[in-house]
N, C-alpha and C positions, 0 to 999 in steps of 0.2 A: 504493500500500500504506500509506503514511503517512496519507493522507487517510482511508482505511478505518479505521485504528486510532483516529484522533481522532474519527471519526464514532461509534464505539462509546461514547466518553465522552459525546458529546452525547446519545445514546440513553439511557445510564444515568441521566442527569440530567433526562430529560424523559418517561420512560415507565415502565412496570412499577410497582415499589414507590413511585416518586416520585409517579405519578398517584394511587395509592391514598392516599398521605400527603396530597396536596392535597385529595382528596375528604373525608378525615377532618377536616382543618384547616378546610375551608369548610362542614362539616356538610351535605354534599349529601344530599338525601332519596333514598329508594330508587329513585324514578322516574328521577332524574338520574344516579344511579349505574348504572342499567341502560343509560341512553343512553350514558354514558361507556364502559361495557363493550362496547357494540355498535360503537363507533367503528372499531376495527381491522378489523372485518369489512365494515361498510358503506362505509368509505373505499376499499376495493378496487374498488368500482364506478367510481371516478374514472379507473381505467385505460382505460376505453372512450373518453371524450373526450380523455384524455391521449395516446392513441395517435395521434389526428389532430393534436394539438398538436405532438407529437414529429416526425411526418412533415412538418408544415408548416415548422417552424423548423430541423429537423435535431437529431440526438441531443445533440451537445455544447452547442449554444446553449440548447436547452430544459432540459437538465439544470442548467446554470449558473443560470438564472433560477429554476427551481422549487426546487432544493435550497437555493440561497442564501436565498430568501425564507422557505422552510420553517424553516430553522434560526434565523431571527430572529423568527419569528411568536410564539414563547413569551416574548419579552422583556417584554411588558406584565405578565406574572405577577409579575415582581420587585417591582412596585409594590403588589400586593394587600395584603401585611401592613401597609403604611403608609397605605393608602387609607381615608379616612374616609367610608365608605359602608356601607349595609346589606348583610347577607349575600346577599339576592337579586341585587343588582348585582354583587357579587364572584363569585358563582356563575355569572352570565351571562357575565362577562368570561372566566372560566376555561374555560367550555365553548366559547366562540367561539374562543379561542386554541388549545385542544386540537383542535377540529374543523379549523381552518385548518392546523395543523401536520400532522395525519393526512392530509388531502386533498393538500396540496402535497408531502408526503413520498412519497405513492403516485405522483403525477405525476412527481416527480423520479426515482423508481426505474424507471419505465417508460422515461424518456429515457436514463438512465444505462445501463440494460441494453442498449438498442439501440446506444448509442455504443460500449460495450465489445464487443458482438458484432462490430462492424466493426473494432475496433482489435486484438483478440486473435485470432490464427489458430486455427482449429478444432483442429488437431493438437496444440496445446500448451495448449488452454483448460483442461483438467482440472488439469494440473500448476500452471499459473499461479494459477488461482482457488483451488486447494487450498492453496497457500502463502499467498495473500492471506487466505483464511478463517482459517488458523491464526494469523496476526498479529492479525486482528480479534478472534478469540476470546481471545487472550492479553490484549489491551487491555481487552476486556469483563470479564475476570475481575477485574482490579484496579479498573476503573471501577465495577462493581456493588458490590464490597466497600466502596469509598470512599463511595458514595452511601448504602449501608445504614448504615454507621457514623455518617455525618453526620445521617441521619434519626433514628436511635436516640438519639444524644447531644442533639439538639435537643429531642426529645420528653421525655427524662428531665430536662432542665434548663428546661422550660417555654419553650423557644426554637424551637418548631417552625416558626414563621413566618420567623425569621431563617435557619434552615437551608434552608428551601425557597427563599428569596430568593437565597441564595448559590449554590445549585445551579443556579438559573435563569441567573444572571449568568455562571457558568462555562460553561454550555451555549451561551449566546449568543456569548461570546468565542471559544470553541473552534470554534463553527460558522462564524464569520467566517474563521478560519484555514483551515478545510476548503474554503471557497469559493475562497480565494486559491490553494490547492494544486490544485483542480480546473481553474482557469484556466491552469495551467502545462501541463496535459495536452493534446496536440494532437488535431486532427481527422484521421483517416486519409485519405490521398489518394484511396483507392478508395471512400470513403463515398458513399452515394446522395445526390445533390443534394436539398436541401429543396424541396418543392413540395406543392401540394394533392393529396391522395391520391384516386384514383378509388374508386368503391364496390367494384369487383372486388377491390382489394387489401385493403380492410377485411373482406370476407367470405371471404378466402382460408383463414383458420383453420377456418371452418365447412365449407368444401368439401373440405378436405384430410383424407383418411381417417386418415392417421397422426396428425394433430393432433386429430382427434375421439377417437381412442383415449386420447390423453394427457388430453384434456378430461374424458373419462369417469372416468379414475382420479382426476383432481384434484377433481371434484365429489364422488365417493364418499369420498375421503380427507378432504377438508376438512369435510364434513358429520360424519364420524365423529369427527374431532378436536375439532370445536366442541361436541360433546355435553357434555363435562366440563371444557372449557378454563377457564371462568370460576370453577370451583369449587376448583381446586387451590390458588390463593393464599388463598382463604377458609378452606379446610381447614387450611392451614399455620398461619394466624393463630388461628382459632377453636378447632380441635380439637387440633392438635399444639402450640399455644402456642409457636411458634418465634420470634416477634419479627422485626423487620426485618433485624437482623444475621445471624441464622441463615438467614433466607430468602435474603439476599444471598450467604451462603456456599454454599448449594445452587446458586444461579444461577451463581456463580463456578466451582463444580466442573463443572457442565454445560459452561460455556464452556471450561474447561481441557481436557476430553476432546474437545471440538470442535477445539481447537487441535492436539491430538496426532494426531487421526485424519484431519483434513481433507486434509493432503498425501498420505496413504496412499490415501484414497478418490479423490483426483485422479489419482494414478498408475494406479489400477485402472480408472478411467473412460477414460483415454487408451488403455489396452491392450484392454479388453474391452467398452467402450461404457457408456452410462449406464443401460440397462435392468437389468442385474444389480445395480448399485449401488442403484437405485431399489427393487427387490424386497427385497433384504436389509435395507435401512434401514427400509422400511415394516413388515416383519415384526418387527424389533427394537423399533420404537416401539409396535407392537401388544402386545408382551409387557410393556412397561414399566409399565402401570398395575397389574399384578398385585402388584408390589413394594409399592405403597402400602397394600395390605391389611394388611401386617405391621408398619407403622410406627405407633408411639404416641408420646405426649408424653415418655415415659421411654425409648423405644427408637426412635431415629432412624437406626440404622445401615442399615436397608433403603433409605433414601433416598440413602445414599452409593453403593450398588450401582446404584440407579436413575439417579443422576447420570452414572455411567460409561456405562451402556447408552443413556440418552437423549441424552447429549452426542455419543457416537460415531454413533448412528443419525441424529440430526438433521443432523450434518455431511454425511453421505452423501446424505440426502434433499434437503437444500438445494442441494448441488452438482448432483445429477441433475436436479431440477426447474428449476434455473437454466440448465443446459446444453441440455436437450432442446428448448425453444422456439428457441434459437439454431441448433441443428443442423437442425431441421425447416424453418426459414423462409429465404426469400430476404432480402437486405438491405432491399429496398424494402418488404417486408411485415413486417419483424421486430417493429416496435413493436406491430402488431396481434396477432401471436401472443402476445407477452408480455402485452399487455393482456387478451386473451380468457382466457388461462389464469389470470391473477391475479383478474380480475373473477369468473370462475366459482368460483374457490376462496373468495373473500370472501363471495359470495352463499350458497354452500353452508355455509360455516362459520357464518354468521349464522342460517341455518335450523336447523343442528345445535344452536347455542347456545340458541335459543328452545325447541327440542324438549327439550334438557337441563333447562331451567328448568321445563318442564311435567312432565317425568318425575320430577324429584327430589321433587315434592309427592306422588307416588303411592307412593314408597318409605317404609318405616317409619323412624322416627327412630333406633331402636336394634334391631339384629338380630344374629345370629351365624352364622358359617360354620366348621364343624369345630371348634367351641368357641372361635373367635376373636371377641370382641365387636367389632361394626362399627356404623357410622352410615350415614345415608342417602347421604352423599357417596361412600362405598365402593361402593354399588350402582351409582351413576352411573359411577364409574371402570370397573367391570366391564362395564357396557353399552358404554362408549366403547371398551374394549379389544376386545370382540367385533366391534364395527362396524369398527374399524381392521383387524383380521385379515381380515375379509371384503373390505374395500376393497383390501387388499394383493394379492388374487388378480387384480385388474384390471391390475396392473403387468405381468403376463405378456402382456397384449395390446398393450402399448406397442411400437410399431414405429418405430425410429429410422433416419432416412435418413442414409447416409454423408455426411460434410461435403463441401461443394463445394470448400473450400480444401485443397490438398495441400502440406504443409510438410515438407521433408526436413531432418533435423537431422544434422549431421556427428557421427560417433562420437568424433572427436578433434579438438580445436582445432588447425588448421594454418594457416600463413600463406596468406592469399588464399582460404581456404575456410571462414572462421568465420561468414559471413553466412548467414542463412536464405534459402532460395530457394523461391519460391512457384510 
């Protein structure tokens, strides 16, 4: 849990608004900005080879190597403000570091998820990861605020390069601490021994009907979410004139509601399963874009309501999509289930993002709805909302298999009966 909280600090200093600030500082042309925006989606394809790597080395060992290197891959960026080289060289270094960080982080997530699937019993998985998600969201709230304040102060005092350098050094130092904490976590005794995986294990998610229904939801949901994903931060900066601090406040509010709701979603998931949580969260996120219609530069309160709705629903969706591949899979094929789901989602989100970029050109720059003046981004938000609500219907088809592990928890702590029995 401590490692997860510190990992949020690393993420706040290396992604989101910080990547946008690097792009502005290095004067990236539109083509390279598009490449940067596609990284979170295309990097998900790394899950496919990462699944083999995880199976070959074992979850714990693969996670230590990939996560440890990923959180140091951004260290060369700290030298860019002092580097006496042309902008093309600096831009190349930045894109190489950002790409390496994205790819290794995805590989690390695959290995870590397989490791945790072996470590945490299915009967308490919702409650444990609900609490962990709450702690991570609490850390993300303050980490995002701190990064936003540092960026705005650096920009206002013509010290943007210094601010970015310091954030990179903080991320690298905290990343080293998280690797040491991960080393202290043990490999469970019943974990599947590392070995080369046969083709049958790799294809198991495709042959499993339950996994296919989850893959269908993930494909539709990720494509729907990708339609407008890249335009929300641009709308906040360009049309709502929010600045980095107010953007960070919105992100922090979303994280705060994730923190509050994650333990409740975890308890609900342990009682009633992941499918109801998946459906309710997907519908909530489908309604979220409608609130952006009413926000203007002088009227931002609809985004406060959206932060509550989006944060609560995101917590539930994240827990459900994290738990379902673990519940459906056997330990030997777990990394392939995780990899197939993430790769399908990344590919679909990339297609959705490309479709959104094409659609926004077809919408008018200025239009109105019920007397409310709107811009082209609003039309894209509404298109994404409709696609999300349609994708939510596929959650009804998700069939979750009962967990193989049965863990009985004593109602009351008594001498000699306090241990879990499997």
